[in-house]
C-alpha positions as a Markdown table, in Angstrom:
| # | Residue | x | y | z |
|---|---|---|---|---|
| 1 | Unk | 13.4 | -13.7 | 21.6 |
| 2 | Unk | 15.0 | -17.0 | 20.8 |
| 3 | Unk | 17.4 | -18.0 | 18.1 |
| 4 | Unk | 15.1 | -20.1 | 15.8 |
| 5 | Unk | 16.0 | -19.9 | 12.1 |
| 6 | Unk | 13.8 | -19.2 | 9.2 |
| 7 | Unk | 14.5 | -21.0 | 5.9 |
| 8 | Unk | 14.5 | -18.4 | 3.2 |
| 9 | Unk | 13.2 | -19.0 | -0.4 |
| 10 | Unk | 15.7 | -20.1 | -3.1 |
| 11 | Unk | 15.8 | -16.5 | -4.3 |
| 12 | Unk | 16.2 | -14.3 | -1.2 |
| 13 | Unk | 13.3 | -12.0 | -0.5 |
| 14 | Unk | 14.0 | -8.3 | -0.1 |
| 15 | Unk | 12.5 | -7.1 | 3.2 |
| 16 | Unk | 12.0 | -3.6 | 4.5 |
| 17 | Unk | 12.2 | -3.3 | 8.2 |
| 18 | Unk | 10.9 | 0.0 | 9.7 |
| 19 | Unk | 11.5 | 0.1 | 13.5 |
| 20 | Unk | 12.7 | 3.0 | 15.5 |
| 21 | Unk | 13.8 | 0.9 | 18.6 |
| 22 | Unk | 17.4 | 0.1 | 18.0 |
| 23 | Unk | 17.3 | -2.6 | 20.7 |
| 24 | Unk | 14.8 | -4.5 | 18.5 |
| 25 | Unk | 15.8 | -3.3 | 15.1 |
| 26 | Unk | 19.5 | -4.4 | 15.3 |
| 27 | Unk | 18.9 | -8.0 | 16.5 |
| 28 | Unk | 16.0 | -8.4 | 14.0 |
| 29 | Unk | 18.2 | -7.2 | 11.2 |
| 30 | Unk | 20.9 | -9.6 | 12.2 |
| 31 | Unk | 18.5 | -12.5 | 12.5 |
| 32 | Unk | 16.9 | -12.0 | 9.1 |
| 33 | Unk | 20.3 | -11.5 | 7.4 |
| 34 | Unk | 21.6 | -14.7 | 9.0 |
| 35 | Unk | 18.5 | -16.4 | 7.6 |
| 36 | Unk | 19.5 | -15.4 | 4.1 |
| 37 | Unk | 17.3 | -12.5 | 3.4 |
| 38 | Unk | 18.2 | -9.2 | 1.9 |
| 39 | Unk | 17.1 | -6.6 | 4.4 |
| 40 | Unk | 16.9 | -2.8 | 4.3 |
| 41 | Unk | 16.3 | -1.2 | 7.7 |
| 42 | Unk | 15.4 | 2.3 | 8.8 |
| 43 | Unk | 14.1 | 4.1 | 12.0 |
| 44 | Unk | 11.6 | 6.6 | 10.6 |
| 45 | Unk | 8.2 | 6.2 | 9.0 |
| 46 | Unk | 8.7 | 8.9 | 6.4 |
| 47 | Unk | 12.1 | 7.4 | 5.4 |
| 48 | Unk | 10.5 | 4.0 | 5.2 |
| 49 | Unk | 7.8 | 5.2 | 2.9 |
| 50 | Unk | 10.4 | 6.9 | 0.6 |
| 51 | Unk | 12.3 | 3.6 | 0.5 |
| 52 | Unk | 9.2 | 1.6 | -0.3 |
| 53 | Unk | 8.3 | 4.0 | -3.1 |
| 54 | Unk | 11.8 | 4.0 | -4.6 |
| 55 | Unk | 12.7 | 0.3 | -4.4 |
| 56 | Unk | 11.0 | -3.1 | -4.9 |
| 57 | Unk | 10.4 | -5.1 | -1.7 |
| 58 | Unk | 8.7 | -8.4 | -1.1 |
| 59 | Unk | 7.4 | -7.6 | 2.3 |
| 60 | Unk | 7.4 | -4.8 | 4.9 |
| 61 | Unk | 7.9 | -5.3 | 8.6 |
| 62 | Unk | 6.3 | -2.1 | 10.1 |
| 63 | Unk | 6.2 | -0.7 | 13.6 |
| 64 | Unk | 3.2 | 1.5 | 14.4 |
| 65 | Unk | 4.8 | 4.0 | 16.8 |
| 66 | Unk | 7.3 | 5.7 | 14.6 |
| 67 | Unk | 8.8 | 9.2 | 14.3 |
| 68 | Unk | 8.2 | 11.3 | 11.2 |
| 69 | Unk | 5.1 | 9.3 | 10.1 |
| 70 | Unk | 3.5 | 6.6 | 12.2 |
| 71 | Unk | 3.0 | 3.1 | 10.9 |
| 72 | Unk | -0.7 | 3.4 | 10.1 |
| 73 | Unk | 0.1 | 6.5 | 8.1 |
| 74 | Unk | 2.8 | 4.6 | 6.2 |
| 75 | Unk | 0.4 | 1.7 | 5.6 |
| 76 | Unk | -2.3 | 4.0 | 4.3 |
| 77 | Unk | 0.0 | 5.7 | 1.8 |
| 78 | Unk | 1.4 | 2.3 | 0.7 |
| 79 | Unk | -2.1 | 1.0 | 0.1 |
| 80 | Unk | -2.9 | 3.9 | -2.2 |
| 81 | Unk | 0.0 | 2.9 | -4.4 |
| 82 | Unk | 0.8 | -0.8 | -4.1 |
| 83 | Unk | -0.3 | -4.1 | -2.7 |
| 84 | Unk | 3.0 | -5.1 | -1.0 |
| 85 | Unk | 2.4 | -7.4 | 2.0 |
| 86 | Unk | 2.7 | -5.6 | 5.3 |
| 87 | Unk | 3.2 | -7.1 | 8.8 |
| 88 | Unk | 2.5 | -4.6 | 11.6 |
| 89 | Unk | 4.5 | -4.9 | 14.8 |
| 90 | Unk | 3.4 | -3.0 | 17.8 |
| 91 | Unk | 3.4 | -3.0 | 21.6 |
| 92 | Unk | -0.1 | -1.6 | 21.4 |
| 93 | Unk | -2.4 | -4.3 | 22.5 |
| 94 | Unk | -5.8 | -2.7 | 22.2 |
| 95 | Unk | -8.3 | -4.4 | 19.9 |
| 96 | Unk | -8.9 | -1.1 | 18.1 |
| 97 | Unk | -5.3 | -0.9 | 17.1 |
| 98 | Unk | -5.4 | -4.3 | 15.5 |
| 99 | Unk | -8.7 | -3.5 | 13.8 |
| 100 | Unk | -7.3 | -0.2 | 12.5 |
| 101 | Unk | -4.3 | -2.0 | 11.0 |
| 102 | Unk | -6.4 | -4.6 | 9.3 |
| 103 | Unk | -9.0 | -2.1 | 8.1 |
| 104 | Unk | -6.2 | -0.1 | 6.4 |
| 105 | Unk | -4.9 | -3.2 | 4.6 |
| 106 | Unk | -2.4 | -4.9 | 6.9 |
| 107 | Unk | -1.8 | -8.6 | 6.1 |
| 108 | Unk | -0.8 | -9.6 | 9.6 |
| 109 | Unk | -0.3 | -8.1 | 13.1 |
| 110 | Unk | 2.5 | -9.2 | 15.4 |
| 111 | Unk | 2.1 | -7.9 | 19.0 |
| 112 | Unk | 5.3 | -7.1 | 21.0 |
| 113 | Unk | 7.0 | -8.8 | 22.6 |
| 114 | Unk | 7.3 | -11.7 | 20.2 |
| 115 | Unk | 9.7 | -14.6 | 19.8 |
| 116 | Unk | 11.8 | -15.1 | 16.6 |
| 117 | Unk | 9.9 | -18.4 | 16.2 |
| 118 | Unk | 6.6 | -16.6 | 16.0 |
| 119 | Unk | 8.1 | -14.0 | 13.6 |
| 120 | Unk | 9.5 | -16.7 | 11.4 |
| 121 | Unk | 6.3 | -18.6 | 11.2 |
| 122 | Unk | 4.2 | -15.6 | 10.2 |
| 123 | Unk | 6.9 | -14.2 | 7.9 |
| 124 | Unk | 7.2 | -17.6 | 6.2 |
| 125 | Unk | 3.4 | -17.7 | 5.7 |
| 126 | Unk | 3.3 | -14.2 | 4.1 |
| 127 | Unk | 6.2 | -15.0 | 1.8 |
| 128 | Unk | 4.6 | -18.2 | 0.6 |
| 129 | Unk | 1.5 | -16.1 | -0.1 |
| 130 | Unk | 3.6 | -13.7 | -2.1 |
| 131 | Unk | 5.0 | -16.5 | -4.1 |
| 132 | Unk | 1.5 | -17.8 | -4.9 |
| 133 | Unk | 0.2 | -14.4 | -5.8 |
| 134 | Unk | 3.0 | -13.8 | -8.2 |
| 135 | Unk | 2.2 | -16.9 | -10.3 |
| 136 | Unk | -0.3 | -14.7 | -12.1 |
| 137 | Unk | 0.8 | -15.6 | -15.7 |
| 138 | Unk | -0.1 | -19.2 | -15.0 |
| 139 | Unk | -3.5 | -18.4 | -13.5 |
| 140 | Unk | -6.7 | -19.4 | -15.2 |
| 141 | Unk | -8.6 | -16.8 | -17.2 |
| 142 | Unk | -11.2 | -14.5 | -15.5 |
| 143 | Unk | -14.5 | -16.2 | -14.6 |
| 144 | Unk | -17.9 | -14.6 | -14.3 |
| 145 | Unk | -20.5 | -15.6 | -11.7 |
| 146 | Unk | -23.7 | -13.6 | -12.1 |
| 147 | Unk | -22.6 | -10.0 | -12.0 |
| 148 | Unk | -19.3 | -10.7 | -10.3 |
| 149 | Unk | -16.2 | -11.4 | -12.4 |
| 150 | Unk | -13.1 | -12.9 | -10.8 |
| 151 | Unk | -9.7 | -12.0 | -12.3 |
| 152 | Unk | -6.9 | -14.1 | -10.9 |
| 153 | Unk | -4.2 | -12.1 | -12.7 |
| 154 | Unk | -5.2 | -8.9 | -11.1 |
| 155 | Unk | -6.3 | -10.5 | -7.8 |
| 156 | Unk | -9.5 | -8.6 | -7.9 |
| 157 | Unk | -13.2 | -8.9 | -8.8 |
| 158 | Unk | -15.3 | -6.7 | -11.0 |
| 159 | Unk | -18.9 | -5.7 | -10.8 |
| 160 | Unk | -21.3 | -3.3 | -12.6 |
| 161 | Unk | -19.3 | -0.3 | -11.4 |
| 162 | Unk | -15.8 | -1.6 | -12.1 |
| 163 | Unk | -13.1 | -3.2 | -9.9 |
| 164 | Unk | -13.6 | -3.7 | -6.2 |
| 165 | Unk | -10.0 | -2.9 | -5.3 |
| 166 | Unk | -9.5 | -6.0 | -3.1 |
| 167 | Unk | -6.2 | -6.7 | -1.3 |
| 168 | Unk | -4.6 | -10.1 | -2.0 |
| 169 | Unk | -5.9 | -11.4 | 1.3 |
| 170 | Unk | -9.5 | -10.2 | 0.6 |
| 171 | Unk | -9.4 | -11.7 | -2.9 |
| 172 | Unk | -8.3 | -15.1 | -1.6 |
| 173 | Unk | -11.1 | -14.9 | 1.0 |
| 174 | Unk | -13.8 | -14.2 | -1.5 |
| 175 | Unk | -12.4 | -16.8 | -3.9 |
| 176 | Unk | -12.5 | -19.4 | -1.1 |
| 177 | Unk | -16.1 | -18.5 | -0.3 |
| 178 | Unk | -17.0 | -18.8 | -4.0 |
| 179 | Unk | -15.4 | -22.2 | -4.2 |
| 180 | Unk | -17.7 | -23.3 | -1.3 |
| 181 | Unk | -20.9 | -21.5 | -2.1 |
| 182 | Unk | -23.6 | -22.3 | 0.4 |
| 183 | Unk | -21.2 | -24.2 | 2.6 |
| 184 | Unk | -20.5 | -22.8 | 6.1 |
| 185 | Unk | -16.8 | -22.4 | 6.6 |
| 186 | Unk | -15.3 | -22.4 | 10.0 |
| 187 | Unk | -13.0 | -19.6 | 11.2 |
| 188 | Unk | -10.3 | -22.3 | 11.9 |
| 189 | Unk | -10.5 | -23.3 | 8.2 |
| 190 | Unk | -10.5 | -19.8 | 6.9 |
| 191 | Unk | -7.5 | -18.7 | 9.0 |
| 192 | Unk | -5.5 | -21.6 | 7.7 |
| 193 | Unk | -6.7 | -21.5 | 4.1 |
| 194 | Unk | -6.7 | -17.7 | 3.6 |
| 195 | Unk | -4.6 | -16.0 | 6.2 |
| 196 | Unk | -2.1 | -19.0 | 6.7 |
| 197 | Unk | -2.1 | -18.8 | 10.4 |
| 198 | Unk | -3.8 | -20.5 | 13.3 |
| 199 | Unk | -7.1 | -19.0 | 14.7 |
| 200 | Unk | -7.2 | -17.6 | 18.2 |
| 201 | Unk | -10.3 | -16.4 | 19.9 |
| 202 | Unk | -9.1 | -12.8 | 20.3 |
| 203 | Unk | -7.9 | -12.4 | 16.7 |
| 204 | Unk | -10.3 | -10.2 | 14.8 |
| 205 | Unk | -8.4 | -10.2 | 11.5 |
| 206 | Unk | -10.8 | -12.4 | 9.6 |
| 207 | Unk | -13.8 | -10.4 | 10.8 |
| 208 | Unk | -12.3 | -7.2 | 9.5 |
| 209 | Unk | -11.4 | -8.8 | 6.2 |
| 210 | Unk | -15.0 | -10.0 | 5.8 |
| 211 | Unk | -16.3 | -6.5 | 6.6 |
| 212 | Unk | -14.0 | -5.0 | 4.0 |
| 213 | Unk | -15.1 | -7.4 | 1.3 |
| 214 | Unk | -18.8 | -6.7 | 2.0 |
| 215 | Unk | -18.2 | -2.9 | 1.8 |
| 216 | Unk | -16.2 | -3.2 | -1.4 |
| 217 | Unk | -18.7 | -5.4 | -3.1 |
| 218 | Unk | -21.5 | -3.0 | -2.2 |
| 219 | Unk | -19.4 | -0.1 | -3.6 |
| 220 | Unk | -19.4 | -1.8 | -7.1 |
| 221 | Unk | -23.1 | -2.6 | -6.9 |
| 222 | Unk | -22.8 | -6.3 | -6.2 |
| 223 | Unk | -25.7 | -6.9 | -3.8 |
| 224 | Unk | -26.7 | -10.4 | -4.6 |
| 225 | Unk | -23.5 | -11.9 | -3.1 |
| 226 | Unk | -23.8 | -12.0 | 0.6 |
| 227 | Unk | -21.3 | -13.2 | 3.2 |
| 228 | Unk | -23.4 | -14.2 | 6.2 |
| 229 | Unk | -22.2 | -15.1 | 9.7 |
| 230 | Unk | -23.0 | -18.6 | 10.9 |
| 231 | Unk | -23.5 | -18.8 | 14.7 |
| 232 | Unk | -20.7 | -20.7 | 16.5 |
| 233 | Unk | -19.3 | -21.7 | 13.1 |
| 234 | Unk | -17.9 | -19.0 | 10.8 |
| 235 | Unk | -19.2 | -17.6 | 7.6 |
| 236 | Unk | -21.1 | -18.7 | 4.5 |
| 237 | Unk | -21.4 | -17.1 | 1.0 |
| 238 | Unk | -24.9 | -17.2 | -0.4 |
| 239 | Unk | -26.5 | -15.7 | -3.5 |
| 240 | Unk | -29.5 | -13.7 | -2.4 |
| 241 | Unk | -31.2 | -14.0 | -5.8 |
| 242 | Unk | -31.1 | -17.7 | -5.5 |
| 243 | Unk | -32.9 | -17.8 | -2.2 |
């Protein structure tokens, strides 16, 4: 890791670092504190979950291989209770591990080993996203398109059977599609616009988010909104009832 510096927001964010490897946890803690963040660190998954439930954090940096309760278990429990942004960190490089993390609601996945520059870039993107999401009171009122109602305050959509239960990333994805109905959107554009990171060929994060949105829309009986893959391009949102 190098010694790049991350410029914190004017009001320091409170980060929760859950990492059992002291050789990584200690320098990460020092780096983030030097960058001006308030950081709480622990070495066990069950302890981290208790901290996240008892205190307010802006973002969680979460290792997967943890004693007590593994990172995916912590993530699953967090997603049952709150939408706090979570960045997974893991030496596990298998595609299935990344897919499992995104499927359970992770906002980003940082494979080990990583540089502080890469951590800073991804952390900054997530924190900017948090700031945008928390501007809820200034958001426009809910809008209804067909049987689908967008609620910016709750960062969710509603169909005939109630709320879809979208994560903030999934809501931004669907909102972006809705703003460009019928227009194919490239993966490069969607990664930058929605996930706030550059697209790489092996990154399946967007594909998993699209699958999650499709599944959640079907669960609330919204069937006329379809997100279709466009060969060698990306995705497009179409209204089935409109041909």
